[in-house]
N, C-alpha and C positions, 0 to 999 in steps of 0.2 A: 472129574468127569471124561477128559483126555485119557488117565490111568498111562500106561505103557506108550500109547501114541505119542506123548508129549515129550520132547526133547527141549528143555530147558534153554538150552544155548540160542534156538531157532528166536527166543524171544526176546531176545538181549543184542542192544539195549533197550528198556522201558522206561520212557515217561510218563510219571506219576504226576497228574494234576489234582491240585488240593493239597491236603497234607494226608502223611498214614500215621502220624503223631499220635496219641491218646485214642486211635481207633474209634474217630469220630469227624466227619467230613460235612461242613456247611457251605455253603456257596455266599461270599461277602458282598450280597445283591443287599437293597433295599426289599425289605419284604412288604408284603400286601399290592395296594393299587392295579390289582386285576392281572393283566397278563406281564407287568414290568418284568418281572424275576425273569422270566424265558427269554424275551426281548434284549435284557440286558447281557443274559450269561451266553447269548449263541456266539456274538461277535469274541467271545474271551475263548470259549472252545475250539470256533475255527481257528485263532490265533496260534493255539496249544497244538491242533493240528498240523499249522504249516511250522512248527516250532520243531514237532517229533521227525514233519519231512526233513527240515534242515540238515538235521543232526543225526541222519540215519538211523531215528529208532524203529526196531522191528514191530514194537508194539505200543501201544500205549492206553492207560488207565487211569480210572477213578475208582478210589477204593473208601468202605467203609461209611458209606452214606446213610444217613437217616432217610426215613422214607420220604420226608419232605423233600431232602436233597436231590433224593433220586426220582421224584415227579418232575421236581425243576429241570432236572436235565431231559428227561424225557420228553418234556414239553419244548425244550428249545431244539432239541435235537430232531423230535419227529417222532413218527410210529416206527422209522426201524428199529428203534433204540432197543437192545436186547440186554434186560439188565439182569444180574446172576445174585442168589441169596447169598451171602458171604459168610454172617453167622448171627447170633442172638445177641443182643446188647442187655444188660440188666441193670432195671431200674426200681429204687421201692420208693413209695409214695409216702411221704413226711410230713402227710397234713394230720400228724395225732395230735390231741393237746398236748398227753404226754407219754412218756415210755411207758407205762404202765396198759394204755389204750393201746400203743402197738402190740404189746402182749398180748392183749384179751384179742386181737384180729387172728391170732394163732391157732393151732389146732392146740389136744392139751397135750399129747407129748412133745411137741414143738418149744411150747412154755417149758417146759421142764427140764429141755435139753438147753433152752439159751440161758434159764436161770442155774442152773450148774456151770454154764461157761463163765456169765458173770461171776457168780461166787469163785470157781477156782482161779480167775484171775485177779480177784481182791486179796483172794489168801494166798499170791504168787510172792508177794515180797516188790511187786514191781510198782515203781511211781509212773505216772504219766504227767508232761508238761507239753506246751501248748508252744507253739516259734510261729514265726514268717521264715518260709524259703530262705532268704538273704543271710540269715541267721545262723544258718546250719547246714550250708551245702557240702562239707567235707563228712562231716558226719554222716549225714544221706548216703555221700557216694559209698562211704568203706560200709556201709549197712546192705546197700542195693547190691554189690556186687556180689555174694553169695546167691541170694536168689536167682539175679539174672544167668549167672554159672549153672543154678539148676535147671534153667530151661531152656539151656543151652546157648547162649547169647555170652562171649566170652568180651564182657567190655572191662578194661581197666578201672580201677578206683580213679584214676585221672583223669578220666574219659569219661564219666559218670559225673565227676564234680564238675569238670567243665560244660556239660550239656545241664546240669542243674545251676550254674550257674547264668547260664544263656537263658533260662528260664525263668529265673529270679529278675535278671534285668528289665525283663519285658511284662512280668505278672505279679511281682512279690507285692502289689498289693491286695490281689484279689487270694494271695496263697492260704493254707493254714494245714501246718504240721503238728503232727502228734506225736510225742516223742516219748517211748518207755523207758526205765532206767533201772540199773539195778546198783545199788548204794552207789549212786551218781553216775554210773557207767552206761551210756547209751548202747540199748541190746536190741532195739526196735524202731520204727517208723509207717508212718502212711502220711501222704502227701496229698493233698485235697484244693481244687480251684472252686472259688465259688464266683458261678455266675449267673447275675440276677437272682431266681430263686431256686437254682440248679447248685448242687454240689456235688461236684466230680470228682472222683477218684481217681487220681493219678498213678502214684507209684506207691511202694514200700519195700520193705525190708528187715532183715531178721539175723541175728545171731542166732543163730537155730538152738546149737546147745544150752545156750543160756536161756531160752524160752520153753525149750521141751517142756510140755504137761502143762501151759500155763493158759492156752486157751488165747494165747495173744494176738493173734491173728483176726479172729473174728470180733475181739473186744476191739482192737482199734482201726479195722478196717473196715465194720459195720454197726456195735452197738455203740460207740460212745460216738462215731460222727452223728449216727441219726441222734441221739440224743440233741449234739448240738443243732443238725438241721433243727428238731423241734425248736429249739429253747431259741434260733437266732431268726424263725420264720420262712429258712428252705421249706417249699413244695418236694423237692425229688432230691434222693439221693442216689447217683448216678454209679452205677459198680462195674460197669464195664463187660470186657467179653472175660470166658473160660470160669471153669469152677461152675457152671451154672446150676447143676444140684443142688450145691452147698447154698447157693443164694438165691434160688427160687423154695428150697424147705421154710426159709429165714423171710419170705414174705414178697422177695422180690417178683416183676413179672418182664419177662422177655420182649424186646422189641428188634424188627427184620433189621437189619446192617446191611446193604446193598452195594454191589460192586457194576462197574460196567469197564468194558475193555473192547478196546481195538486189537484184533489179534492179528500173527504176521499174514503174508498174503496167501501164504496156503493153506491157512483154515477159515478166511474171508466166506466163500461162496458155501461152506459149510456150517457156518457159526451159528445162525440161526436155526438150523434144526440140533443143531448140541445141547443149545442153551434151552430151548424150548420147554420142557419138562425139569429143569437143574432146579427151581424152587422148591418143585414138591419131594425132590429127593432129598435134597438138604432138609428140610422140616423134619424129614421124616429122619433123617439122621442125627440132628440136634434132639427129637424126641428122644431119640434113644439114650444119649449122653444127659437128658433130665431123669428119665424115668419119674414114675409116680405121679405128683400134681407137673400139669403141662404147663404152669405159669405164664400163659396169653400164647401160649402157639395155639389153643384152639379158636384164637379171632380171627377175624378179617385181615386182609394184608399181608401175610405173609408169601401167597402167588405171584403178587404183583404189587409196587406203592402205589399203582394209577387207580382211581376211584371209578 
């Protein structure tokens, strides 16, 4: 949006409110009860502003909000709230009676492609086991490191094992891990968390030479989790950001993910004009990334989360 006019150093330090982990942000306030959520949220946001001022932060922001969370923030801050469209988050309806019904919901060419990918995985010789996160933090760290490096995140195996350990201490009871093995040696995994009726994809990792040509990614990240969701009564499989086209052609729909930013001082007077048309431009960019079927990008709610 700012292009070459943006100097990263002038935005730092930045205070992030909420979380940036998993690219999902919701406010921890009691739902319902009319306007109770915005009233409860307002003093929390004001306290965050005071914290940013006290610590000399040049900017502060809330990232990756759902439309519901963005609407709550806007109601708390008032009409001067300027929201940015961050990205699209992919989710798949899992309310099918069985996997065959899911296949029937796809177009003919895509049905054939899914069958080929499942057949390739079945013929690969890879075995799949299920686990809780606490049982396999070290295994997951070793497999996640190459994927993190592929996308420019240089985390050591020790750092990743520590991160998975922190998650296991808090979330082990709702964790679900798929691990693929070749002759007893782990070569791939996907980590999911089940909360209420949603199965959230959280992390993945692969020994790429060992899984080449096996369609392991979409079997572990999509088809097997969908079968699990159907079998256990989950209504939604949350697939997260990126790889939008691959997810949309397999039946996923995109939902907007919103950002709110309080910019450095020199941008504040110009900020409303700069962000006014940003959601339209961001959605056009996302449509280019997706191509083909729109995956929900043609639905209302992408220009603003407000009714």
